[in-house]
N, C-alpha and C positions, 0 to 999 in steps of 0.2 A: 104163454109168454114165448116170444121168439126166441131163436138160437141167438146167441151173443158172441161176437167176433170181435178180437181185437187186432186192428192192423198196424203194424208195426213197418214204416217206410220213411227214410229220410228224403226223399224225391217228392216234393210237393204234388207234383203234377199227377203221379203215379199212384199216390196216395188218394187224391181227389179221385180218380178213374176206379180205383179198388171201392172207395167207400161208396161212390154212386152206385157201381154195380152190385155191391150186396145190399145197400137200402132198396134198391128198385126190387130184390128178388125177396125182400121180406126180412132179412136179417137186421139184428141190432148191431149197431158198429160203435166200437170204441176206438180211438185213434191214439198214437204215439209216433215221434218223429224220430227219437233215440231209444236205445236199448233202456237207459237208467229211469225213464218215464214208464216204458212199457214195462218193466219188471215191477215199479209200485204199483200199476193200474190191474197186474196180474195179483199182487196181494192184496188188493182193496175191492175186487170186483168178482163176481161170479161169470166165468166165460167158458165158452164150449170150445173155442178155436183159438189160436193164436195163428195168424197170417203175417209171415217175417222175411224181412228183406235179409238175403243171404250174405250181402255185401254190408251191414251195419259197421261202422267203426268201432271196435274195442269188443265185440261178440261175434262168435262165429257157433257153427254146429250143422249137421244135417238130420234131418228127420225125412220126410216125405219133401218133395221140391218141384217147382214148376220154373221152367227156364224163360226168361225175358227174352224177346216178347212173347206175350201169351194172349189168348182171345179171353174174352169176360165169360164165353159159354163153355170154355176149356176148364177156367178156374171154379165157376159154380159147379160143374161136374166132378172135379177133383175134391171140393169141400164136401160137397154132399156124400160122396164114397166114404170119406174120413170119416165124417160123423156117423153113418151109418155103420162103419167097421168099429167105433168107438163105444157104440151104444147110446149115442146121443141123438133121439130123434129130433127134428126140427122144433118141435114145440115143446121140448121138454130141458131145462137147463141141468148140466152136470157140474159136478164139482170139479172133475179131472179135465184140464183144457187139452185139445190136441194141438199140435202146430204144424203149420206148412211154411216152408221157405220158398220164396221168391226172388 
């Protein structure tokens, strides 16, 4: 089963780029435009990683982060490193999601 990633981004164009990049690399992708929907999806899904826009209205916080603009190649490298450090191999789902702010 592929690694599952929730993409939380309020800008449609950026979200589309992220989803395309992740799907092309073999990840399962769940999308949310706002934090409230993301929290609902986190509660109802088994996710390995959450990729969050740092500047979402009403929600903030810092874990690992990538500044915009970023290259898809850099994003994938950072995601894979986080998944390795969290003990979530690409082929195994874990119950504890890792988050990345963009």
